[in-house]
C-alpha positions as CSV (number, residue, x, y, z in Angstrom):
1,M,10.2,1.9,12.9
2,P,9.5,-1.2,15.0
3,G,6.0,-1.3,16.5
4,S,4.6,1.1,13.9
5,T,1.8,0.4,11.5
6,V,3.2,0.6,8.0
7,F,1.0,1.2,4.9
8,N,2.5,0.9,1.4
9,I,0.3,2.5,-1.2
10,A,0.7,1.6,-4.8
11,G,-1.1,1.2,-8.1
12,D,-1.7,-2.2,-9.6
13,G,1.0,-1.6,-12.2
14,C,3.6,-0.7,-9.5
15,F,2.5,-3.7,-7.4
16,R,3.1,-6.0,-10.4
17,M,6.7,-4.8,-10.5
18,N,7.2,-5.1,-6.8
19,M,5.0,-7.9,-5.5
20,N,7.9,-10.0,-4.3
21,E,8.2,-7.5,-1.4
22,L,4.9,-9.0,-0.1
23,A,6.4,-12.5,-0.3
24,T,9.3,-11.2,1.9
25,A,6.9,-9.6,4.4
26,S,5.0,-12.9,4.5
27,R,8.2,-15.0,5.0
28,Y,9.2,-12.8,8.0
29,N,5.7,-12.1,9.2
30,I,6.2,-8.3,8.9
31,P,2.8,-6.6,9.5
32,V,2.9,-4.3,6.5
33,I,-0.4,-3.2,4.9
34,E,-0.2,-3.1,1.2
35,V,-2.9,-0.9,-0.4
36,V,-3.2,-1.6,-4.1
37,F,-5.4,0.7,-6.2
38,N,-6.5,-1.5,-9.0
39,N,-7.7,0.3,-12.0
40,N,-6.5,-2.3,-14.5
41,A,-4.2,0.3,-16.0
42,L,-0.8,2.0,-15.7
43,G,-2.6,4.9,-14.1
44,M,0.0,7.6,-14.0
45,V,1.0,7.0,-17.6
46,R,-2.7,7.0,-18.7
47,Q,-3.2,10.2,-16.7
48,W,-0.3,11.8,-18.6
49,Q,-1.9,10.7,-21.8
50,T,-5.2,12.2,-20.8
51,L,-3.9,15.5,-19.6
52,F,-0.9,16.1,-21.8
53,Y,-1.2,14.0,-25.0
54,G,-4.8,14.6,-26.1
55,K,-6.1,11.3,-24.8
56,R,-3.9,9.4,-27.3
57,Y,-3.7,6.2,-25.2
58,S,-1.1,3.6,-25.9
59,N,-0.5,0.4,-23.9
60,T,-1.9,1.6,-20.6
61,I,-4.8,-0.8,-20.0
62,L,-3.9,-4.0,-18.3
63,E,-6.3,-6.4,-19.9
64,D,-5.3,-9.6,-18.1
65,K,-7.4,-8.6,-15.0
66,V,-5.1,-10.1,-12.3
67,D,-6.9,-11.1,-9.0
68,Y,-4.5,-9.3,-6.5
69,C,-6.2,-10.9,-3.5
70,K,-5.4,-14.4,-4.8
71,V,-1.8,-13.3,-5.6
72,A,-1.5,-11.9,-2.0
73,E,-2.8,-15.1,-0.6
74,A,-0.5,-17.2,-2.8
75,L,2.4,-15.1,-1.4
76,G,1.2,-15.9,2.2
77,A,-0.6,-12.6,3.1
78,K,-4.1,-12.0,4.1
79,A,-6.2,-10.1,1.5
80,I,-9.3,-7.8,1.5
81,R,-11.0,-6.5,-1.6
82,V,-12.8,-3.1,-1.5
83,T,-15.2,-2.2,-4.3
84,N,-16.8,0.9,-2.9
85,K,-15.9,3.8,-0.6
86,E,-18.2,2.5,2.2
87,E,-15.9,-0.5,2.6
88,V,-12.6,1.4,3.1
89,D,-12.8,2.0,6.9
90,D,-13.8,-1.6,7.7
91,A,-11.0,-2.9,5.5
92,I,-8.4,-0.7,7.3
93,L,-9.7,-1.7,10.7
94,T,-9.5,-5.3,9.8
95,A,-6.0,-5.0,8.3
96,V,-4.5,-3.3,11.4
97,K,-5.8,-6.1,13.6
98,E,-3.8,-8.7,11.7
99,D,-0.3,-9.8,12.9
100,G,1.2,-10.3,9.5
101,P,1.1,-8.7,6.1
102,V,-2.3,-7.7,4.5
103,L,-3.1,-6.6,1.0
104,I,-6.1,-4.3,0.6
105,E,-7.1,-4.3,-3.1
106,V,-9.2,-1.1,-3.8
107,V,-11.0,-1.4,-7.1
108,I,-11.3,1.9,-8.9
109,D,-12.2,3.2,-12.4
110,H,-9.3,3.2,-14.9
111,D,-9.9,7.0,-15.5
112,D,-9.7,8.0,-11.8
113,K,-6.9,10.6,-11.4
114,V,-4.1,10.8,-8.9
115,F,-2.9,14.1,-7.5
116,P,-0.5,15.6,-6.9
117,M,1.4,14.7,-10.0
118,V,4.3,15.8,-12.1
119,A,4.1,16.5,-15.8
120,P,6.3,14.4,-18.1
121,G,9.9,15.7,-18.0
122,A,9.2,18.2,-15.2
123,P,11.0,18.4,-11.9
124,I,9.3,17.4,-8.7
125,E,9.2,21.1,-7.7
126,E,6.6,21.6,-10.4
127,A,4.2,19.0,-9.0
128,F,0.5,20.2,-9.2
129,D,-2.8,19.2,-7.7
130,E,-6.3,18.9,-9.1
131,K,-7.1,22.6,-8.5
132,D,-3.9,23.6,-10.4
133,Q,-5.0,21.4,-13.3
134,E,-8.4,23.0,-13.4
135,N,-6.8,26.4,-13.5
136,R,-4.4,25.3,-16.3
137,V,-7.4,24.1,-18.4
138,K,-9.3,27.4,-17.9
139,N,-6.3,29.5,-19.0
């Protein structure tokens, strides 16, 4: 919607597959705020491997350590790196004041979880949150 502040929230694995969208936003000076949670991993797949496959990890750690702020700047966007919770509010306030695209890279641990989530092969109607997961483990 024109005039609205748009936030796109993605993990670093997803951003790698779709970073050209930031180039397009830069080309047309679209003020989208791209929030990239950087855990140097394919986080949802790793989370599945943790919760459903006995922590048998395979090909989920992204060992090349991409600097997403530099990538964003190379694509013509502004960039902000957040390394702790206390920096989040300032990063958002700074980003919304910009008149073009901004990437906020939020550095997190590769074992941080994302909820709600859907189990492998399950329909979206069976999505569960962290509390549901705790109950599943207890039972």
